VOVOPA-177242 format. One line per field, with one value per residue: y, z, x of N, C-alpha, C in turn. Coordinates in nm, 4 decimals, padded with zeros to 6 digits. Layout:
BEGIN
n.north <- (Y:...)
n.up <- (Z:...)
n.east <- (X:...)
ca.north <- (Y:...)
ca.up <- (Z:...)
ca.east <- (X:...)
c.north <- (Y:...)
c.up <- (Z:...)
c.east <- (X:...)
***
This chain:
BEGIN
n.north <- (15.9857:16.2227:16.2385:16.2371:16.5110:16.4881:16.5511:16.6459:16.5362:16.7607:16.7759:16.6983:16.8957:17.1226:17.0554:17.0607:17.3336:17.4512:17.3628:17.4923:17.7644:17.7721:17.7276:17.9634:18.1546:18.0882:18.1386:18.3990:18.5947:18.7575:18.5693:18.5560:18.5509:18.8089:18.9699:18.9259:19.0235:19.2825:19.4020:19.6164:19.5291:19.2580:19.0147:19.0084:18.9917:18.7363:18.5832:18.5984:18.4475:18.1959:18.1368:18.1195:17.8858:17.6924:17.7098:17.6147:17.3515:17.2675:17.2744:17.0800:16.8525:16.8376:16.7791:16.5917:16.2436:16.0386:15.7686:15.7083:15.8484:15.9570:15.8609:16.0881:16.2964:16.4517:16.6084:16.7475:16.8926:17.0624:17.2020:17.3310:17.4955:17.6571:17.7691:17.9290:18.1079:18.2343:18.3737:18.5479:18.6894:18.8266:18.9986:19.1450:19.2624:19.4466:19.6037:19.6396:19.6612:19.6651:19.4585:19.2282:18.9415:19.0031:18.9246:18.6879:18.3849:18.0907:17.9570:17.7523:17.6798:17.7367:17.5496:17.3107:17.3364:17.3279:17.0615:16.9276:16.9966:16.8602:16.5991:16.5777:16.5993:16.3669:16.1527:16.1636:16.1031:16.1674:15.9419:15.6726:15.5338:15.2393:14.9138:14.6102:14.3071:14.0808:13.7459:13.4510:13.3855:13.1344:12.9055:12.8669:13.0934:13.2886:13.2181:13.2707:13.5497:13.6341:13.5660:13.7275:13.9776:13.9781:13.9725:14.2189:14.3935:14.3415:14.4442:14.7154:14.7795:14.7332:14.9330:15.1695:15.1397:15.1451:15.4029:15.5645:15.4966:15.5938:15.8661:15.9208:15.8872:16.1012:16.3098:16.2868:16.3559:16.6197:16.7627:16.8757:17.0935:17.4088:17.6482:17.7370:17.6935:17.5171:17.3000:17.2296:17.1414:16.9133:16.7570:16.7082:16.5581:16.3376:16.2344:16.1621:15.9656:15.7636:15.6927:15.5935:15.3776:15.2181:15.1589:15.0155:14.7920:14.6839:14.6092:14.4232:14.2133:14.1334:13.8684:13.8107:13.6004:13.3120:13.2443:13.0370:13.0228:13.0660:13.2331:13.3844:13.4386:13.5944:13.8160:13.9095:13.9623:14.1699:14.3761:14.4290:14.5640:14.7880:14.9093:14.9782:15.1641:15.3558:15.4453:15.5528:15.7642:15.9395:15.9992:16.1357:16.3723:16.4611:16.4790:16.4661:16.6569:16.9051:16.9227:16.9553:17.2015:17.3658:17.3402:17.4678:17.7267:18.0645:18.0144:18.0310:18.0836:17.9024:17.6550:17.5417:17.3312:17.0875:17.0338:17.0000:16.7632:16.5914:16.6095:16.4948:16.2316:16.1652:16.1700:15.9609:15.7509:15.7685:15.7005:15.4393:15.3196:15.3636:15.1943:14.9436:14.9563:14.9552:14.6936:14.5534:14.6200:14.5068:14.2295:14.1810:14.1491:13.9451:13.5932:13.6116:13.4398:13.0972:12.7554:12.5294)
n.up <- (16.2945:16.4351:16.7749:16.9077:17.0918:17.4440:17.6680:17.9826:18.1343:18.1297:18.3815:18.5620:18.5063:18.6036:18.8748:18.9336:18.8838:19.0885:19.3109:19.2653:19.2759:19.5408:19.6730:19.6273:19.7291:20.0027:20.0830:20.0236:20.0782:20.3204:20.5811:20.5329:20.2908:20.1885:20.1788:19.9376:19.7293:19.8153:19.8248:19.6302:19.2969:19.3661:19.2634:19.0123:19.0864:19.1933:18.9728:18.7837:18.8732:18.9070:18.6478:18.5187:18.6315:18.5482:18.2713:18.2336:18.3225:18.1290:17.8954:17.9615:17.9776:17.7153:17.5620:17.6911:17.7353:17.8368:17.8978:17.9718:18.1961:18.4730:18.8254:18.9782:18.8234:18.8624:19.0896:18.9881:18.7794:18.9311:19.0912:18.8935:18.7742:18.9912:19.0536:18.8262:18.8650:19.0964:18.9974:18.8145:18.9943:19.1389:18.9399:18.8885:19.1397:19.1373:18.9111:18.8694:19.1369:19.2256:19.0982:19.1907:19.4105:19.7357:19.9903:19.9608:20.0943:20.2300:20.3809:20.6083:20.4855:20.2172:20.1644:20.2025:19.9913:19.7752:19.7880:19.7455:19.4823:19.3665:19.4267:19.2665:19.0118:19.0135:19.0571:18.8581:18.5647:18.2082:18.0292:17.8207:17.5256:17.5815:17.4758:17.3635:17.5320:17.4062:17.2863:17.4495:17.7461:17.9855:18.1501:18.4103:18.4555:18.4404:18.6669:18.8683:18.8351:18.8991:19.1703:19.2744:19.2130:19.3728:19.6261:19.6403:19.6004:19.8315:20.0334:19.9591:19.9858:20.2612:20.3630:20.2786:20.4188:20.6880:20.7038:20.6443:20.8608:21.0835:21.0145:21.0202:21.2914:21.3952:21.2698:21.3857:21.6443:21.6082:21.4889:21.6732:21.7673:21.6886:21.4161:21.1935:20.9243:20.9517:21.0694:20.8582:20.6768:20.8115:20.8273:20.5545:20.4906:20.6618:20.5548:20.2973:20.3715:20.4798:20.2555:20.0867:20.2408:20.2351:19.9579:19.9242:20.0930:19.9687:19.7198:19.8139:19.9120:19.6916:19.4719:19.2688:19.1683:19.2131:19.2870:19.1429:18.8942:18.6473:18.3341:18.3097:18.5788:18.6402:18.4811:18.6066:18.8611:18.8097:18.7779:19.0334:19.2107:19.0452:19.0597:19.3302:19.3386:19.1672:19.3154:19.5310:19.3993:19.3530:19.6189:19.6946:19.5290:19.5595:19.8300:20.0295:19.9433:19.8990:20.1645:20.3176:20.2171:20.3107:20.5858:20.6038:20.5454:20.5822:20.7164:20.7735:20.4980:20.4704:20.5601:20.3590:20.2239:20.2663:20.1078:19.8617:19.9008:19.9234:19.6610:19.5224:19.6234:19.5221:19.2483:19.2267:19.2963:19.0812:18.8685:18.9344:18.9005:18.6277:18.5289:18.5902:18.4264:18.1784:18.1879:18.1799:17.9248:17.7809:17.8090:17.6412:17.3955:17.1095:17.1356:17.3669:17.5769:17.6450:17.7055:17.7141)
n.east <- (21.1644:20.9506:20.8589:20.5305:20.4050:20.3364:20.0750:19.9332:19.6258:19.3444:19.2216:19.4232:19.6086:19.4740:19.4701:19.7454:19.7847:19.6320:19.7774:20.0222:19.9430:19.8558:20.1016:20.2475:20.0723:20.0505:20.3072:20.3784:20.1910:19.9757:19.8071:19.5357:19.2700:19.1734:19.4045:19.5281:19.3633:19.3206:19.5672:19.7782:19.7759:19.7747:19.6663:19.7861:20.0521:20.0499:19.9724:20.1815:20.4235:20.2979:20.2033:20.4496:20.5679:20.3798:20.4039:20.6659:20.6272:20.4437:20.5985:20.7887:20.6270:20.5468:20.7740:20.9331:21.0107:20.7606:20.7765:21.0312:21.1149:21.3064:21.3003:21.3503:21.2656:21.0340:21.0900:21.3092:21.1886:21.0175:21.2046:21.3541:21.1566:21.0705:21.3139:21.3586:21.1493:21.2429:21.4672:21.3407:21.1823:21.3754:21.4659:21.2321:21.1981:21.4018:21.3497:21.0670:20.9186:20.6569:20.5312:20.6413:20.6369:20.5080:20.6270:20.7850:20.8808:21.0399:20.8156:20.6170:20.3687:20.4345:20.6393:20.5008:20.3177:20.4988:20.5943:20.3575:20.3128:20.5321:20.4523:20.2212:20.3385:20.4887:20.3104:20.1146:20.1667:20.1715:19.9678:20.0432:19.8880:19.7072:19.7637:19.6039:19.6921:19.9327:19.8906:19.7429:19.5524:19.5725:19.3423:19.4294:19.5865:19.3860:19.2361:19.4239:19.4606:19.2042:19.1865:19.3920:19.2886:19.0573:19.1762:19.3210:19.1067:18.9573:19.1276:19.1278:18.8560:18.8191:18.9868:18.8546:18.6109:18.6986:18.8120:18.5896:18.4263:18.5722:18.5783:18.3078:18.2471:18.3956:18.2563:17.9997:18.0649:18.1476:17.9391:17.7424:17.8848:18.0499:18.0007:17.7255:17.8000:18.0151:17.8818:17.7144:17.9066:18.0133:17.7810:17.7354:17.9638:17.9200:17.6812:17.7681:17.9565:17.7902:17.6400:17.8438:17.9377:17.7085:17.6947:17.9327:17.8947:17.6705:17.7771:17.9581:17.8027:17.6693:17.6036:17.8448:17.9852:18.1955:18.5484:18.6438:18.5272:18.6418:18.6833:18.4420:18.3865:18.6076:18.5560:18.3214:18.4244:18.5892:18.4117:18.3154:18.5190:18.5488:18.2979:18.2992:18.5123:18.4092:18.1880:18.3329:18.4514:18.2332:18.1912:18.4274:18.4193:18.1585:18.0925:18.3107:18.5125:18.3530:18.2521:18.4861:18.5759:18.3722:18.4184:18.6633:18.6071:18.6713:18.9054:19.2653:19.4932:19.7073:19.6193:19.4820:19.5911:19.4789:19.2367:19.3690:19.5102:19.2918:19.1954:19.4107:19.4007:19.1480:19.2007:19.3869:19.2163:19.0392:19.2060:19.2741:19.0225:19.0020:19.2044:19.0969:18.8726:18.9987:19.0982:18.8576:18.7681:18.9713:18.9473:18.7413:18.8458:18.8580:18.9319:19.0823:19.1298:19.2054:19.1171:19.2650)
ca.north <- (16.0292:16.3047:16.1868:16.3242:16.5679:16.4321:16.6507:16.5914:16.5567:16.8917:16.7629:16.6965:17.0282:17.2115:17.0188:17.1181:17.4793:17.4845:17.3420:17.5998:17.8878:17.7628:17.7386:18.1045:18.2302:18.0608:18.1804:18.5366:18.6888:18.7378:18.4404:18.5591:18.5739:18.9490:19.0354:18.9122:19.1124:19.4208:19.4569:19.6704:19.4314:19.1300:18.9042:19.0065:18.9394:18.5920:18.5179:18.5928:18.3281:18.0735:18.1112:18.0781:17.7455:17.6085:17.7064:17.5220:17.2162:17.2380:17.2444:16.9523:16.7466:16.8311:16.7328:16.4837:16.1106:15.9919:15.6284:15.6936:15.9515:15.9096:15.8858:16.2231:16.3968:16.5421:16.7067:16.8323:16.9847:17.1636:17.2861:17.4161:17.5966:17.7528:17.8437:18.0334:18.2096:18.3101:18.4681:18.6510:18.7735:18.9169:19.1025:19.2312:19.3403:19.5572:19.6897:19.6685:19.5981:19.6535:19.3350:19.1143:18.8882:19.0990:18.8772:18.5460:18.3228:17.9459:17.9332:17.6168:17.6585:17.7351:17.4220:17.2080:17.3518:17.2807:16.9150:16.8820:17.0079:16.7482:16.4773:16.5762:16.5691:16.2294:16.0528:16.1723:16.1187:16.1442:15.7995:15.6271:15.4508:15.1001:14.8191:14.4779:14.2173:13.9797:13.6096:13.4038:13.3520:13.0028:12.9038:12.8817:13.2349:13.3603:13.1907:13.3429:13.6918:13.6578:13.5614:13.8478:14.0901:13.9732:14.0076:14.3629:14.4601:14.3308:14.5412:14.8503:14.7965:14.7459:15.0648:15.2705:15.1244:15.1909:15.5484:15.6239:15.4772:15.6897:16.0004:15.9347:15.9089:16.2392:16.3998:16.2828:16.4301:16.7611:16.8303:16.9642:17.2096:17.4910:17.7344:17.6786:17.6465:17.3976:17.1911:17.1868:17.0636:16.7818:16.6816:16.6636:16.4491:16.2218:16.1773:16.0944:15.8439:15.6617:15.6461:15.5111:15.2509:15.1389:15.1099:14.9143:14.6706:14.6273:14.5396:14.3106:14.1024:14.0973:13.7439:13.8254:13.4745:13.2647:13.2588:12.9230:13.0227:13.0888:13.3598:13.4603:13.4884:13.7031:13.9319:13.9616:14.0131:14.3006:14.4768:14.4618:14.6760:14.9068:14.9737:15.0396:15.2833:15.4557:15.5037:15.6363:15.8880:16.0272:16.0405:16.2372:16.4984:16.5050:16.4943:16.4966:16.7846:17.0190:16.9331:17.0127:17.3438:17.4343:17.3436:17.5603:17.8615:18.1644:17.9764:18.0866:18.0286:17.7940:17.5257:17.4940:17.2179:16.9643:17.0029:16.9515:16.6212:16.5213:16.6014:16.3967:16.0997:16.1412:16.1386:15.8244:15.6628:15.7714:15.6273:15.2968:15.2778:15.3610:15.0734:14.8313:14.9680:14.9068:14.5482:14.5022:14.6330:14.4193:14.0910:14.1687:14.1192:13.8048:13.4957:13.6589:13.3325:12.9615:12.6646:12.4083)
ca.up <- (16.3096:16.5554:16.8723:16.9316:17.2273:17.5418:17.7617:18.0921:18.1251:18.1844:18.5245:18.6338:18.4897:18.6990:19.0083:18.9461:18.8915:19.2234:19.4033:19.2424:19.3294:19.6870:19.7230:19.6282:19.8164:20.1422:20.1144:19.9857:20.1194:20.4567:20.5970:20.4995:20.1486:20.1440:20.1580:19.7973:19.6444:19.8611:19.7979:19.4926:19.2001:19.4315:19.1739:18.9077:19.1519:19.2084:18.8429:18.7084:18.9046:18.8831:18.5042:18.4832:18.6689:18.4646:18.1356:18.2391:18.3287:17.9996:17.8015:17.9999:17.9387:17.5699:17.4934:17.7634:17.7061:17.9602:17.9230:18.0180:18.2952:18.5947:18.9455:19.0301:18.7239:18.9166:19.1750:18.9009:18.7133:19.0260:19.1303:18.7783:18.7562:19.1020:19.0394:18.7270:18.9306:19.1877:18.9171:18.7635:19.1057:19.1683:18.8368:18.9133:19.2619:19.1045:18.8066:18.8921:19.2662:19.2473:19.0359:19.2566:19.5267:19.8438:20.0940:19.9302:20.1844:20.2448:20.4991:20.6192:20.3801:20.0884:20.1474:20.1823:19.8545:19.6827:19.7859:19.6817:19.3388:19.3308:19.4302:19.1458:18.8966:19.0222:19.0553:18.7441:18.4389:18.0893:18.0040:17.6819:17.4877:17.6223:17.3702:17.4151:17.5537:17.3029:17.3339:17.5168:17.8865:18.0182:18.2578:18.5373:18.4682:18.4710:18.8060:18.9539:18.8263:18.9715:19.3122:19.3071:19.2064:19.4913:19.7433:19.6397:19.6199:19.9723:20.1087:19.9276:20.0467:20.4047:20.3913:20.2654:20.5280:20.8129:20.7003:20.6544:20.9963:21.1708:20.9794:21.0659:21.4367:21.4143:21.2283:21.4874:21.7606:21.5777:21.4403:21.7718:21.7987:21.5744:21.3553:21.0995:20.8051:20.9890:21.0869:20.7247:20.6200:20.8750:20.7860:20.4175:20.4959:20.7229:20.4577:20.1946:20.4300:20.4915:20.1205:20.0379:20.3151:20.1811:19.8247:19.9379:20.1474:19.8660:19.6239:19.8793:19.9301:19.5642:19.4244:19.1355:19.1211:19.2911:19.2276:19.0591:18.7780:18.5243:18.2628:18.3446:18.7160:18.6349:18.4269:18.7104:18.9724:18.7695:18.7936:19.1739:19.2568:18.9657:19.1165:19.4564:19.3081:19.1097:19.4281:19.6055:19.3234:19.3884:19.7581:19.6965:19.4660:19.5974:19.9744:20.1090:19.9036:19.9387:20.3093:20.3665:20.1824:20.4058:20.7155:20.5996:20.5104:20.6783:20.7805:20.7156:20.3673:20.4714:20.5904:20.2410:20.1608:20.2831:19.9863:19.7568:19.9293:19.8860:19.5145:19.4802:19.6518:19.4273:19.1176:19.2366:19.2908:18.9443:18.7813:18.9641:18.8317:18.4849:18.4959:18.5894:18.3061:18.0688:18.1951:18.1339:17.7795:17.7240:17.8026:17.5335:17.2710:17.0721:17.1577:17.4737:17.6708:17.5984:17.8187:17.7008)
ca.east <- (21.0245:20.9362:20.7638:20.4168:20.4084:20.2437:20.0246:19.8549:19.4824:19.3048:19.1911:19.5506:19.6685:19.4071:19.5176:19.8794:19.7729:19.5850:19.8886:20.1202:19.8861:19.8601:20.2389:20.2882:19.9831:20.0835:20.4440:20.4088:20.0874:19.9270:19.7419:19.3942:19.2479:19.1621:19.5335:19.5674:19.2850:19.3267:19.6997:19.7890:19.8257:19.7973:19.6362:19.8893:20.1727:20.0345:19.9579:20.3075:20.5042:20.2218:20.2060:20.5856:20.5841:20.2946:20.4605:20.7790:20.5718:20.3827:20.7062:20.8463:20.5342:20.5361:20.8943:20.9997:20.9580:20.6946:20.8063:21.1698:21.1438:21.3711:21.2194:21.3752:21.2278:20.9319:21.1580:21.3916:21.0961:20.9723:21.3179:21.3869:21.0525:21.0746:21.4390:21.3347:21.0666:21.3292:21.5467:21.2503:21.1403:21.4875:21.4659:21.1167:21.2220:21.4911:21.2961:20.9247:20.8866:20.5119:20.4856:20.7042:20.5660:20.5348:20.7192:20.8027:20.9766:21.0135:20.7342:20.5637:20.2704:20.5010:20.7093:20.3972:20.2703:20.6026:20.5979:20.2345:20.3393:20.6201:20.3714:20.1374:20.4227:20.5379:20.2038:20.0229:20.2375:20.0878:19.9546:20.0473:19.7741:19.7245:19.7318:19.5681:19.8047:19.9498:19.8841:19.6245:19.5647:19.5186:19.2431:19.5005:19.6217:19.2622:19.2013:19.5184:19.4300:19.0805:19.2186:19.4693:19.1957:18.9719:19.2563:19.3449:18.9790:18.9208:19.2077:19.0809:18.7245:18.8384:19.0424:18.7494:18.5150:18.7599:18.8262:18.4555:18.3769:18.6403:18.5339:18.1689:18.2517:18.4404:18.1486:17.8946:18.1140:18.1689:17.8184:17.6773:17.9678:18.0862:17.9008:17.6305:17.8708:18.0907:17.7868:17.6725:18.0158:18.0184:17.6617:17.7569:18.0615:17.8557:17.5873:17.8475:18.0125:17.6860:17.6067:17.9542:17.9360:17.5975:17.7311:18.0374:17.8345:17.5829:17.8623:18.0230:17.7099:17.6077:17.6677:17.9041:18.0440:18.3092:18.6813:18.6763:18.4398:18.7145:18.6805:18.3212:18.4024:18.7049:18.4845:18.2325:18.5036:18.6408:18.3066:18.2932:18.6039:18.5237:18.1797:18.3401:18.5918:18.3188:18.1171:18.4264:18.4694:18.1218:18.2121:18.5326:18.3809:18.0253:18.0735:18.4302:18.5730:18.2682:18.2459:18.6124:18.5776:18.2845:18.4854:18.7763:18.5612:18.7155:19.0307:19.3871:19.5244:19.8041:19.5571:19.4101:19.6575:19.4000:19.1585:19.4577:19.5341:19.1682:19.1909:19.5105:19.3442:19.0390:19.2590:19.4402:19.1004:18.9869:19.2972:19.2577:18.9005:19.0313:19.2802:19.0029:18.7906:19.0822:19.1008:18.7279:18.7643:19.0728:18.9015:18.6438:18.9169:18.8334:19.0375:19.1683:19.1561:19.1789:19.0943:19.3440)
c.north <- (16.1053:16.2470:16.2872:16.3798:16.5070:16.5428:16.5818:16.6185:16.6929:16.8867:16.7673:16.8316:17.1280:17.1822:17.0742:17.2696:17.5222:17.4687:17.4519:17.7312:17.8871:17.7863:17.8838:18.1876:18.2125:18.1143:18.3277:18.6388:18.6658:18.6152:18.4418:18.6002:18.7217:19.0166:19.0263:19.0149:19.2584:19.4848:19.5076:19.5653:19.2930:19.0110:18.8936:18.9510:18.7877:18.5209:18.5019:18.4710:18.1984:18.0378:18.0645:17.9304:17.6555:17.6009:17.6115:17.3781:17.1754:17.2007:17.1102:16.8354:16.7288:16.7618:16.6289:16.3508:16.0546:15.8482:15.6077:15.8043:15.8895:15.9365:16.0273:16.3329:16.4971:16.6496:16.8009:16.9346:17.0985:17.2569:17.3813:17.5292:17.7014:17.8312:17.9559:18.1452:18.2953:18.4143:18.5818:18.7436:18.8700:19.0320:19.1992:19.3171:19.4606:19.6561:19.7335:19.6045:19.5838:19.5269:19.2104:19.0652:18.9695:19.0501:18.7269:18.4880:18.1744:17.9151:17.7899:17.5877:17.6524:17.6044:17.3076:17.2147:17.3009:17.1285:16.8563:16.8905:16.8925:16.6177:16.4664:16.5403:16.4234:16.1266:16.0485:16.2049:16.1044:15.9963:15.7707:15.5395:15.3043:15.0085:14.6853:14.3892:14.1124:13.8407:13.5789:13.3781:13.2156:13.0143:12.9219:13.0266:13.3198:13.3403:13.2683:13.4929:13.7252:13.6572:13.6863:13.9711:14.0941:14.0139:14.1581:14.4404:14.4545:14.4284:14.6832:14.8771:14.8133:14.8812:15.1751:15.2621:15.1761:15.3431:15.6164:15.6100:15.5774:15.8324:16.0244:15.9582:16.0525:16.3379:16.4031:16.3591:16.5807:16.8339:16.9192:17.0902:17.2907:17.5721:17.6611:17.6216:17.5192:17.2779:17.1389:17.1020:16.9237:16.6965:16.6286:16.5463:16.3236:16.1548:16.1021:15.9655:15.7312:15.6060:15.5551:15.3770:15.1600:15.0793:14.9988:14.7832:14.6045:14.5505:14.4148:14.1896:14.0674:13.9743:13.7585:13.6949:13.4387:13.2790:13.1454:12.9178:13.0544:13.2274:13.4448:13.5165:13.6042:13.8302:13.9949:14.0218:14.1413:14.4096:14.5191:14.5750:14.8027:14.9820:15.0421:15.1684:15.3935:15.5237:15.5933:15.7669:15.9868:16.0825:16.1508:16.3723:16.5514:16.5313:16.5410:16.6321:16.9039:17.0346:16.9950:17.1615:17.4240:17.4447:17.4471:17.7034:17.9593:18.1314:18.0446:18.0130:17.9041:17.6591:17.4699:17.3904:17.0925:16.9361:16.9530:16.8042:16.5387:16.5056:16.5012:16.2550:16.0657:16.1056:15.9994:15.7224:15.6541:15.6919:15.4768:15.2425:15.2709:15.2382:14.9504:14.8354:14.9227:14.7542:14.4884:14.5130:14.5329:14.2760:14.0711:14.1415:13.9737:13.7190:13.5408:13.5441:13.1978:12.8700:12.5373:12.4069)
c.up <- (16.4409:16.6459:16.8960:17.0736:17.3165:17.6399:17.8700:18.0697:18.1835:18.3343:18.6087:18.6229:18.5864:18.8407:19.0320:18.9610:19.0303:19.3254:19.3892:19.3008:19.4813:19.7395:19.7278:19.7218:19.9627:20.1814:20.0897:20.0330:20.2659:20.4615:20.5686:20.3537:20.1101:20.1182:20.0128:19.7117:19.6860:19.8354:19.6542:19.3986:19.2585:19.3404:19.0609:18.9652:19.1666:19.0737:18.7707:18.7457:18.8801:18.7350:18.4596:18.5128:18.5760:18.3210:18.1305:18.2415:18.1943:17.8964:17.8332:17.9585:17.7880:17.5057:17.5698:17.7294:17.8326:17.9948:17.9795:18.1151:18.4189:18.7155:19.0010:18.9365:18.7792:19.0034:19.0917:18.8283:18.8072:19.0657:19.0172:18.7629:18.8665:19.1019:18.9380:18.7859:19.0233:19.1115:18.8666:18.8753:19.1474:19.0675:18.8586:19.0374:19.2344:19.0073:18.8307:19.0241:19.2912:19.1843:19.1013:19.3727:19.6496:19.9472:20.0781:20.0167:20.1981:20.3745:20.4994:20.5086:20.2420:20.0619:20.1272:20.0398:19.7524:19.6740:19.7316:19.5299:19.2913:19.3286:19.3072:19.0230:18.8947:19.0018:18.9239:18.6168:18.3223:18.0535:17.8544:17.6534:17.5205:17.5119:17.4318:17.4284:17.4443:17.3651:17.4088:17.6630:17.9099:18.1294:18.3934:18.5611:18.5010:18.6172:18.9002:18.9525:18.9027:19.1219:19.3551:19.3078:19.3298:19.6166:19.7509:19.6618:19.7636:20.0591:20.0851:19.9938:20.1972:20.4438:20.3825:20.3807:20.6597:20.8157:20.7138:20.7950:21.0923:21.1435:21.0237:21.2164:21.4672:21.3782:21.3325:21.6126:21.7336:21.5358:21.5468:21.8041:21.6718:21.5201:21.2548:20.9768:20.8355:21.0085:20.9521:20.6584:20.6788:20.8361:20.6438:20.4145:20.5536:20.6266:20.3477:20.2458:20.4347:20.3548:20.0666:20.1096:20.2626:20.0456:19.8349:19.9896:20.0462:19.7630:19.6855:19.8878:19.8021:19.5074:19.2813:19.0835:19.2008:19.2159:19.1313:18.9303:18.6478:18.4667:18.3021:18.4858:18.7192:18.5826:18.5341:18.8267:18.9361:18.7942:18.9384:19.2212:19.1743:19.0193:19.2489:19.4315:19.2476:19.2195:19.5121:19.5328:19.3501:19.5298:19.7666:19.6489:19.5133:19.7444:20.0455:20.0728:19.9369:20.0898:20.3685:20.3356:20.2750:20.5431:20.7194:20.5665:20.6206:20.7478:20.7120:20.5866:20.3781:20.5103:20.4700:20.1627:20.1684:20.1637:19.8707:19.7764:19.8938:19.7344:19.4615:19.5045:19.5558:19.2897:19.1171:19.2287:19.1484:18.8501:18.8075:18.8971:18.6805:18.4433:18.4947:18.4659:18.1834:18.0676:18.1443:17.9824:17.7134:17.7100:17.7001:17.3996:17.2334:17.0949:17.2655:17.5653:17.6033:17.7196:17.8084:17.8018)
c.east <- (21.0087:20.8272:20.6525:20.4222:20.3011:20.2032:19.9425:19.7062:19.4465:19.2776:19.3192:19.6198:19.6060:19.4527:19.6579:19.8721:19.7270:19.6980:19.9932:20.0695:19.8892:20.0011:20.2849:20.2007:20.0220:20.2204:20.4711:20.3066:20.0530:19.8368:19.5931:19.3769:19.2385:19.2954:19.5787:19.4952:19.2947:19.4622:19.7060:19.8493:19.8464:19.7732:19.7383:20.0192:20.1671:20.0341:20.0910:20.3927:20.4295:20.2219:20.3439:20.6073:20.5032:20.3450:20.5797:20.7289:20.5116:20.4887:20.7708:20.7558:20.5292:20.6546:20.9750:20.9336:20.8933:20.7280:20.9457:21.2092:21.2065:21.2811:21.2342:21.3271:21.1272:20.9959:21.2437:21.3048:21.0568:21.0858:21.3560:21.2853:21.0580:21.2057:21.4271:21.2497:21.1517:21.4114:21.4582:21.2021:21.2509:21.4914:21.3501:21.1367:21.3103:21.4271:21.1518:20.8805:20.7371:20.4540:20.5459:20.6177:20.6036:20.6357:20.7404:20.9133:20.9421:20.9394:20.6820:20.4633:20.3334:20.5731:20.6109:20.3438:20.3698:20.6020:20.4684:20.2484:20.4264:20.5407:20.2819:20.2192:20.4665:20.4275:20.1270:20.0996:20.1404:20.0865:19.9626:19.9256:19.8032:19.6771:19.6905:19.6907:19.8092:19.9394:19.7560:19.6548:19.5020:19.4163:19.3098:19.5410:19.4993:19.2242:19.2927:19.4892:19.3023:19.1039:19.2948:19.3804:19.1062:19.0496:19.2794:19.2155:18.9322:18.9973:19.1584:18.9452:18.7354:18.8947:18.9384:18.6494:18.5719:18.7702:18.6905:18.3993:18.4407:18.5934:18.3898:18.1627:18.2941:18.3296:18.0368:17.9349:18.1171:18.0423:17.7543:17.7561:17.9926:17.9703:17.8150:17.7011:17.9488:17.9980:17.7381:17.7805:18.0238:17.8986:17.6770:17.8548:17.9984:17.7589:17.6615:17.9088:17.9102:17.6475:17.7166:17.9575:17.8246:17.6343:17.8350:17.9779:17.7414:17.6636:17.9236:17.9308:17.6338:17.6771:17.7189:17.9630:18.1662:18.4391:18.7125:18.5953:18.5076:18.6936:18.5597:18.3302:18.5020:18.6394:18.3950:18.3101:18.5782:18.5378:18.2895:18.3849:18.5842:18.4020:18.2133:18.4175:18.5057:18.2381:18.2064:18.4541:18.3576:18.1387:18.3164:18.4799:18.2457:18.0047:18.2008:18.4903:18.4836:18.2589:18.3703:18.6195:18.4858:18.3508:18.5970:18.7351:18.5991:18.8451:19.1492:19.4225:19.6122:19.7443:19.4814:19.4878:19.5707:19.3093:19.2448:19.4896:19.4113:19.1598:19.2925:19.4586:19.2316:19.0931:19.3211:19.3272:19.0458:19.0762:19.2908:19.1321:18.9234:19.1097:19.1901:18.9131:18.8682:19.0878:18.9699:18.7153:18.8595:19.0238:18.7910:18.7109:18.8950:18.9559:19.1345:19.2112:19.1294:19.1757:19.1759:19.4576)
***
């Protein structure tokens, strides 16, 4: 029986595409954006290698087994795709130099972009459909899972609070300086930080139930970290990413790796929330737990 092809989510595919475009832009064009559009055929020169890499990735995702991929598969995918681009660029340089990348070289920005692409390939594999766990969970297992969930949630919450606090201090220091656009970016980040801190503290002090409450407490304790992660998702996409883009407006191209890192962190946050949502759906399966 032929295995059904697996593809990445459109959101992850767009993230990979942005990382690939950045890697070629930072390594083949001048450090400012106008050099791409003002150069003869600049956008076509950029589109050809980027499309080549994405097609290789698409084929790999379609016909590789996501459940049996080696840890080095992401690096092998990227090396194979960029190696093919190198060969095609050599051919274009000889036959149609006006379509080849103008000065493609392993610059700092290009290498950073390459490793960001590898990170995307490694972190965001196509997910297989999750099936409900077989068998029943005892009351002791439920209690242990609830304690483990509370411990991990506490670490995650503490990390978000510490990062938001440090970023807020930096924003308060930077708002009086810089231009109007930069001030708007810092104000947006600061506002998002304060909203996220409020949501986290509200969830922390909401009485969802103790650890010894068995199945119902486990259900309630699943909702707490999911609410925190959901709030962090709004923070990533609604405040941190737009604020960073405002701060980088007019900057050199090779510093635009930072928004890509923000998007990767946002996707990791989104997937963590998705796993908790799967757990919440899973415990709704009849006869999921017994108390004997």
